N, C-alpha and C positions, 0 to 999 in steps of 0.2 A: 783867765777870768778871776777877778778879785773875790775874796771870800765875802759872803753876804751874811753879816751878823745883825740881829735885831736885839738891841739892848732893852732890858726891862725898864719901862717908863713909869712904874708905880712904886717909888722907893718905900712907901709906908704900908705896902700890901705885899704879902707873899704870894707867889703863884700857887694856884689851886689845881691839883692834878686833873680833876674832872673837867674844869673849864678849859684847860690846855688841851686835853684830849678831844673835847667837843670842837674846839677851833681847828685842830689838825684834821679831824674827820671832815669838817666843812670845806677844808682846802684840798681834800682828796687824798689824805694820808691816813695810814692805820698805825696808831701808836702802841708801843710796848714799854712797860715800866721796867727800869733797871735800877739796882741798888749795888754800888760798889764800895768796898772799904778803901781807906786811905792808901795811896800808892798803886792801886789797881790800874793796869794799862791794857788797852785793846790796841793792837798794832797792825797796821798795813792791811786794811780791809778795802774791798771794792764791791760795789753792788750794781746790778743792772737797772736799778730804778733810783730816782731821786730820794733823798733822805733829809729829814730834819732831826737835829739833836736839840732838845729843850731841857735846860737845867731847872729842876724844881727846888733843890737845895744842895749846897756845897759849892765847890769850885773845880773847874775842869780846864785842862789845856787840850785843845783840839788842833790837829795838824791836817790840813787839806791841801793836797798837791804841793807840799813843801811850805805852805804859808801857815804860821802859827798864830792862834788867837786864844785868849783866856776868857772864860765865861763864868759868870756868877749866877746865883738864883734868879730865875726869870728870863735870862738871856737864851736866845736860840740861834742856831746857825744852820744854813742850808748847805747840803752836800750834793752836788750834781752827780747823776748816774755816771759810773765809771771812774770817779775821782778816787785816788789812793788817799786813805785817811786813817787817822789814829786818834784815840781819846785816852786821857789820863786823869785820874783823880789827884789833884794837887793840893787838896785841903787836908785838914787834920780830922775831919769827920766823914761819915759816909756821904757819897755822892748819889743823889737821887735824881734820875733823869729819864726822859722819854726818848726813845729811838722811834721815829715814825717814817714808814716807807710809803712811797706813792702807790696807791692801789692801781692794779692793772685793769 
């Protein structure tokens, strides 16, 4: 299954955390805010529910089942339940992002 990335379509507007959280909840996901310093890596995770990663600021490299994508502010990626995945802050500033898991 190819990685499903949604690129930010509003280049002159930064993503607003509360708006992103509201949208994720409307889609059936419960978001959590994360802030990671440059170089931080989260490796080899699997979850029993679907997940979205939504970048609020910074740059990330996400690997899902061996496929690598780079995300910038506003981009989000869908991670299906059971998929092995990793995330890394590849920018020079803090990475601010939402991890949102499908509500059971």
